[in-house]
C-alpha positions as CSV (number, residue, x, y, z in Angstrom):
1,M,65.9,2.8,118.5
2,L,64.4,3.7,115.0
3,K,66.0,7.1,115.1
4,C,69.4,5.5,116.3
5,W,69.1,3.0,113.1
6,R,68.7,6.0,110.7
7,T,71.7,8.0,112.5
8,F,74.1,5.0,112.2
9,F,72.9,3.6,108.9
10,P,74.3,6.5,106.9
11,C,77.6,6.2,108.7
12,E,77.5,2.4,108.1
13,F,76.7,2.8,104.4
14,S,79.4,5.3,103.6
15,L,82.1,3.1,105.6
16,I,81.0,0.2,103.4
17,M,81.3,2.3,100.1
18,I,84.7,3.7,101.1
19,I,86.0,0.0,101.6
20,F,84.3,-1.2,98.3
21,V,86.0,1.7,96.2
22,R,89.2,1.2,97.8
23,Y,89.3,-2.4,97.3
24,F,88.1,-2.2,93.7
25,A,91.0,0.4,93.0
26,C,93.5,-1.9,94.5
27,V,92.1,-5.1,92.3
28,F,92.2,-2.6,89.1
29,F,95.4,-1.4,89.7
30,I,96.8,-5.1,90.3
31,L,95.0,-6.4,87.0
32,F,96.2,-3.4,85.2
33,A,99.8,-4.2,86.4
34,L,99.6,-7.8,85.4
35,A,98.2,-6.8,82.0
36,G,101.1,-4.4,81.3
37,C,103.5,-7.9,81.7
38,T,102.9,-8.9,78.2
39,S,104.7,-12.0,76.8
40,M,105.6,-11.6,73.3
41,P,104.0,-14.1,70.3
42,S,105.8,-17.2,69.2
43,K,107.8,-16.4,66.0
44,Q,107.0,-20.0,65.1
45,K,103.1,-19.2,65.0
46,I,103.2,-15.9,63.2
47,P,101.8,-16.3,59.4
48,V,104.5,-16.0,57.0
49,A,103.1,-17.9,54.0
50,N,100.2,-16.9,51.6
51,T,99.9,-13.9,53.6
52,E,97.9,-12.1,51.0
53,H,95.9,-9.2,53.0
54,T,97.1,-6.5,55.2
55,I,95.3,-5.4,58.2
56,Y,96.1,-2.1,60.5
57,F,95.6,-2.4,64.4
58,I,95.2,0.7,65.8
59,Y,95.3,2.1,69.2
60,R,94.2,5.8,70.3
61,E,94.5,6.5,74.1
62,W,92.3,3.7,75.9
63,H,90.8,2.3,72.8
64,T,91.7,0.0,69.9
65,S,90.4,-0.9,66.6
66,I,91.3,-2.9,63.5
67,L,91.5,-1.4,59.9
68,I,90.7,-3.6,56.9
69,D,90.4,-3.4,53.3
70,A,86.8,-2.7,52.4
71,K,86.6,-5.0,49.3
72,A,87.3,-8.1,51.6
73,V,84.5,-6.8,53.8
74,A,82.2,-6.4,50.9
75,R,83.1,-10.0,49.7
76,H,83.0,-12.0,52.8
77,S,80.6,-10.2,55.5
78,D,77.0,-10.8,55.8
79,Y,76.0,-7.3,57.2
80,L,78.6,-4.9,56.2
81,Q,78.0,-4.8,52.4
82,Q,76.3,-1.3,52.3
83,E,79.1,0.1,54.7
84,A,81.7,-1.4,52.2
85,A,80.1,-0.2,48.9
86,N,82.6,2.0,47.1
87,K,84.9,2.4,49.9
88,R,88.5,2.0,50.6
89,Y,88.9,0.8,54.1
90,I,86.5,-0.3,57.1
91,R,87.5,0.5,60.7
92,I,85.8,-1.7,63.4
93,G,85.9,-1.4,67.4
94,W,83.8,-2.6,70.0
95,G,82.9,-0.8,73.4
96,D,80.2,0.2,76.1
97,G,76.8,1.3,74.5
98,N,76.6,4.8,76.2
99,Y,80.3,5.8,76.6
100,F,81.4,4.4,73.3
101,T,78.9,6.2,71.5
102,G,79.3,9.6,73.3
103,K,75.9,9.5,74.9
104,S,77.7,10.2,78.1
105,K,81.5,10.9,78.6
106,T,81.6,11.5,82.6
107,F,84.1,9.8,84.7
108,G,80.8,8.2,86.4
109,S,79.9,6.7,82.8
110,A,83.1,5.3,82.2
111,T,83.3,3.6,85.8
112,K,79.9,2.2,85.4
113,A,80.8,1.0,82.0
114,L,83.4,-1.2,83.8
115,I,81.1,-2.7,86.3
116,A,77.5,-2.5,84.9
117,S,77.5,-1.9,81.5
118,S,73.9,-2.1,80.0
119,H,74.9,-3.0,76.3
120,S,77.5,-2.8,73.9
121,A,78.2,-1.2,70.8
122,L,80.2,-1.9,67.5
123,Q,81.7,1.1,65.9
124,V,81.8,1.0,61.9
125,I,83.9,3.7,60.3
126,A,84.0,3.6,56.4
127,Y,86.6,5.4,54.3
128,T,86.7,6.6,50.6
129,Q,90.4,7.3,50.9
130,P,93.3,5.9,52.8
131,P,93.0,7.6,56.5
132,F,96.7,7.0,57.5
133,A,97.4,10.8,57.3
134,S,94.8,11.2,60.0
135,I,96.2,8.2,62.1
136,P,99.5,8.9,64.0
137,S,102.1,6.3,62.5
138,E,103.0,5.4,66.2
139,T,99.7,4.5,66.9
140,R,98.8,1.9,64.1
141,V,101.1,-1.3,62.7
142,P,100.6,-3.2,59.5
143,I,100.1,-7.0,60.0
144,V,99.8,-9.7,57.1
145,I,97.4,-12.4,57.4
146,T,96.3,-15.2,55.0
147,D,92.9,-15.3,53.1
148,K,91.5,-17.8,55.6
149,G,92.5,-15.6,58.3
150,M,90.8,-12.6,56.7
151,R,87.6,-14.6,56.3
152,K,87.6,-15.6,60.0
153,L,88.4,-12.0,61.1
154,I,85.2,-10.7,59.1
155,H,83.1,-13.5,60.5
156,Y,84.2,-12.6,63.9
157,F,83.0,-9.0,63.0
158,D,79.7,-10.4,61.9
159,K,79.1,-12.4,65.1
160,A,79.9,-8.9,67.2
161,F,76.4,-7.7,65.8
162,T,72.9,-7.9,67.7
163,L,70.4,-8.7,65.2
164,D,66.7,-7.9,65.6
165,E,63.5,-10.3,65.3
166,S,64.0,-9.9,61.3
167,G,67.6,-10.6,61.3
168,Q,68.8,-7.1,60.7
169,I,71.5,-5.2,62.4
170,I,70.3,-3.0,64.9
171,P,71.6,1.0,64.4
172,L,72.3,2.8,67.4
173,Q,72.2,6.6,67.9
174,T,75.7,8.5,67.5
175,Y,76.2,11.3,69.6
176,V,79.6,12.3,68.4
177,T,80.7,13.5,64.9
178,D,83.1,11.9,62.5
179,A,82.8,8.6,64.3
180,G,81.4,6.6,61.7
181,N,78.2,4.7,62.9
182,F,77.4,2.4,65.7
183,Y,75.4,-0.9,65.9
184,Q,74.1,-2.7,69.0
185,A,76.6,-5.4,69.8
186,S,76.6,-8.8,71.3
187,G,78.9,-9.6,74.7
188,H,78.9,-7.9,77.7
189,Y,81.4,-4.9,78.2
190,S,83.0,-5.1,81.6
191,L,86.5,-4.6,83.3
192,F,87.6,-8.0,82.2
193,S,86.0,-7.8,78.6
194,N,86.7,-4.6,77.4
195,C,87.6,-3.2,73.4
196,N,91.1,-4.2,74.3
197,T,90.6,-8.0,75.1
198,W,87.7,-8.0,72.4
199,S,90.3,-6.5,69.6
200,G,92.9,-9.1,70.9
201,R,90.4,-11.9,70.2
202,A,89.7,-10.5,66.7
203,L,93.5,-10.7,66.0
204,Q,93.2,-14.3,67.4
205,A,90.4,-14.9,64.8
206,A,92.8,-13.8,62.1
207,K,95.0,-16.6,63.0
208,L,97.4,-14.5,64.8
209,P,99.0,-15.7,67.7
210,V,98.3,-12.8,70.5
211,R,97.1,-13.2,73.9
212,S,93.9,-11.6,74.8
213,S,92.9,-12.6,78.4
214,L,93.8,-10.0,80.7
215,Q,95.2,-7.9,78.2
216,L,93.3,-5.0,79.5
217,T,95.4,-1.9,78.2
218,P,95.4,-1.0,74.6
219,Q,99.5,-1.2,74.9
220,S,99.2,-4.7,75.9
221,V,97.5,-5.8,72.6
222,F,99.5,-3.1,70.7
223,E,102.9,-4.3,71.6
224,Q,102.1,-8.0,70.8
225,A,100.5,-6.8,67.4
226,K,103.6,-4.8,66.7
227,Y,106.1,-7.7,67.3
228,I,104.4,-9.7,64.8
229,S,104.3,-6.9,62.6
230,D,108.1,-6.0,63.0
231,Y,108.9,-9.7,62.4
232,Q,107.0,-10.0,59.5
233,Q,108.7,-6.7,58.1
234,S,112.1,-8.2,58.8
235,L,111.3,-11.2,56.4
236,G,110.2,-9.0,53.8
237,L,106.4,-9.7,54.2
238,V,105.4,-6.2,55.3
239,E,106.7,-2.8,53.8
240,A,108.3,-0.7,56.7
241,G,106.3,2.3,55.3
242,A,103.2,0.2,54.4
243,A,100.6,2.5,55.8
244,S,102.3,5.6,55.5
245,S,103.0,5.5,51.9
246,E,99.5,4.8,50.3
C-alpha cells in the first residue's frame, strides 16, 4: 500500500499544481482586466489653487515612480537629506526586495514576488541635472500640487522606510547599475499591493484625487495622473512642455 501511495501522490500533486496555476492565471487575468477599467478623477477635486510645486509621475514597463524637487526633500524629509544634498531631483519607487534590486530577475522570482515576497525595497535615485532627456516624454507627466500636498507626499516616502534599532534607514545591496540606492522598506509587496498601487497611494498623499485600490498596472495609475496633468495644463497651471523644456 505504501508503494501505491508513493506512486499515486506525485500524480495527485501534479494535478493539484496544474489546477492551482490555472486558477491563479484566471484570477490574475480578471483582476488586470478590471484594473484596466479605470475611472478618471473628479475635476472638482483636482488642486488648482496655491499649486506651487511640480512633481512628475513616471512609468517604465511594469513599474511606476515619482520625481520631485530635491530642495523640498531636503527641507521636509527626516531621512533623505544626504541623498538630496546638492541635487536637483529625487526619484522614488517601491517594489519587491529581490526582484526590484536586481538580485534575481527570473520569471520565477517575479512570480514569487506576487505571492510570497520576503521583503520590500525603496529605490531612491538622485539627479544633479534634470533627467528628462533620459525619460521618454510619453512615459511622464507633470502635476502641480500644493505645499501641504508636497509635505504630505514626502512624509509618505519617509513612512515607507524600515528603520533599524537606532532609528536609521537600512541600505540594501544594489545588483544593477545606474539605479540609485535601495533601502529596506515597510509594507508587504504582493499582487494586490504592488509598485503601482503604492505609487497611487503616494499621489493620494499628495492630495490628488486618484484611485489606488486594484490599480494594478502602471497604465491604470498613469492614465489618472495624465488626466490630472491635462486638466491643469488646460487651466494654464502646468506648461505643456514643463518637463522637456528644462
